[in-house]
C-alpha positions in Angstrom: -4.7 -22.9 -5.3 -4.0 -20.3 -8.1 -2.7 -16.8 -7.7 -3.0 -13.8 -9.9 -1.4 -10.3 -9.4 -2.5 -6.9 -10.5 0.1 -4.2 -10.7 -0.8 -0.5 -10.1 1.2 2.7 -9.6 0.8 5.8 -7.6 2.9 8.8 -6.5 2.9 10.1 -2.9 4.9 12.3 -0.5 5.6 11.6 3.2 7.8 12.4 6.1 9.2 9.8 8.5 9.1 11.6 11.8 8.2 10.4 15.3 6.7 13.4 17.2 7.7 11.7 20.5 11.4 11.9 19.6 13.9 14.8 19.6 15.0 16.3 16.4 18.4 14.5 16.8 16.7 11.1 17.3 14.6 11.6 14.2 17.6 12.7 12.1 19.6 9.7 13.4 16.9 7.1 12.6 15.2 8.6 9.5 18.0 10.7 7.9 16.8 12.4 4.7 13.4 10.8 5.1 12.8 13.1 8.0 13.0 16.2 5.8 10.5 18.8 7.1 9.5 19.7 3.6 8.6 16.1 2.7 9.9 13.8 0.0 8.1 11.6 -2.5 8.1 8.2 -4.1 6.8 6.6 -7.3 5.3 3.5 -5.7 4.5 0.3 -7.5 1.7 -1.7 -5.9 1.2 -5.5 -6.5 -2.0 -6.9 -5.2 -2.1 -10.8 -5.3 -5.3 -12.7 -4.9 -5.8 -16.5 -4.6 -8.6 -19.0 -5.3 -10.0 -21.4 -7.8 -11.0 -20.3 -11.3 -14.7 -20.0 -11.9 -15.5 -22.8 -14.4 -17.6 -20.4 -16.5 -15.0 -17.6 -16.9 -11.7 -19.2 -16.0 -11.1 -16.3 -13.7 -10.2 -16.4 -10.0 -11.7 -12.8 -10.1 -12.3 -10.5 -13.0 -9.1 -8.4 -12.9 -11.0 -5.4 -14.2 -13.1 -5.6 -11.1 -10.0 -6.0 -9.0 -8.5 -2.9 -10.6 -11.7 -0.9 -9.9 -11.6 -1.9 -6.2 -7.9 -0.9 -6.0 -8.6 2.4 -7.6 -11.6 3.2 -5.5 -10.3 2.2 -2.1 -6.6 2.9 -2.5 -5.3 4.8 -5.5 -7.9 7.6 -5.4 -6.9 8.1 -1.7 -3.1 7.9 -2.2 -2.1 9.2 -5.6 -0.5 12.6 -5.6 -1.2 13.0 -1.8 0.8 13.6 1.3 0.5 10.4 3.3 1.0 12.3 6.6 -1.6 14.9 5.9 -4.1 13.9 3.2 -4.9 10.2 3.8 -7.5 9.5 6.4 -6.6 5.8 6.8 -2.9 6.8 7.6 -3.8 9.4 10.3 -1.7 8.8 13.4 0.4 6.1 11.6 4.0 6.6 10.7 3.9 6.3 6.9 6.7 3.8 6.4 6.5 1.4 3.5 5.8 -1.4 5.9 2.9 0.5 7.6 1.5 1.6 4.2 1.5 -2.0 2.9 -0.5 -3.1 5.9 -2.9 -0.2 5.6 -3.5 -0.9 1.9 -4.4 -4.5 2.9 -6.9 -3.2 5.4 -8.5 -1.0 2.7 -8.8 -3.8 0.2 -9.5 -7.0 2.1 -13.2 -6.3 2.9 -13.9 -5.7 -0.8 -12.4 -8.9 -2.1 -15.4 -11.3 -2.1 -15.2 -14.2 -4.6 -11.6 -15.1 -3.6 -9.0 -14.2 -1.0 -6.5 -11.4 -0.8 -3.1 -13.2 -0.6 -0.4 -10.5 -0.6 0.4 -6.8 -0.9 3.8 -6.0 -2.3 4.6 -2.3 -2.2 7.8 -1.0 -3.9 8.9 2.3 -2.5 12.0 2.3 -4.8 13.5 -0.3 -7.1 15.6 -1.5 -4.2 13.1 -1.3 -1.3 9.7 -3.1 -1.0 7.5 -4.5 1.7 5.3 -7.5 1.5 2.2 -8.1 3.7 0.2 -11.3 3.9 -2.5 -10.3 6.4 -0.9 -11.4 9.7 -1.4 -9.2 12.7 
C-alpha cells in the first residue's frame, strides 16, 4: 500500500462554547477559546490517501484532482468563515479541532473514488493537531 498526502491551508474563526453549560463552566473548560467575540486560527490541513499506483500514470490519484475535491468540498466552505455560524456541515457541532477533522473526513470521503481516504491531519496551531482515520 502506498500513501500520498496533500497539504492545504485555510483561516477560520470559532468559539468553543457549550450552550448547555453555565458561563462559569464554559470559562473553566474552554478559557480564552470561549471568547464571545470569537477567535481565529490559521489551519493546516493534510489529506492522506492510500492505494496502488495506476500503471499508466504512476499515480494513486492525480493530486490536482485531489486538490480540486478538497477545495470544492472543504476549503470553499471553511476559508475565512466562522465555523459556528457560516459552515452548514458544522451546525450543531462544537467546532473543536477534533470535531472539525472528523467533519472534513465526512465531506471528502464520498468524493475519493479511485483510492481510499486514509487520514485527515488538521493543525490548529504549530503545537496542536488532530488526526482522524475514519473510525466512528
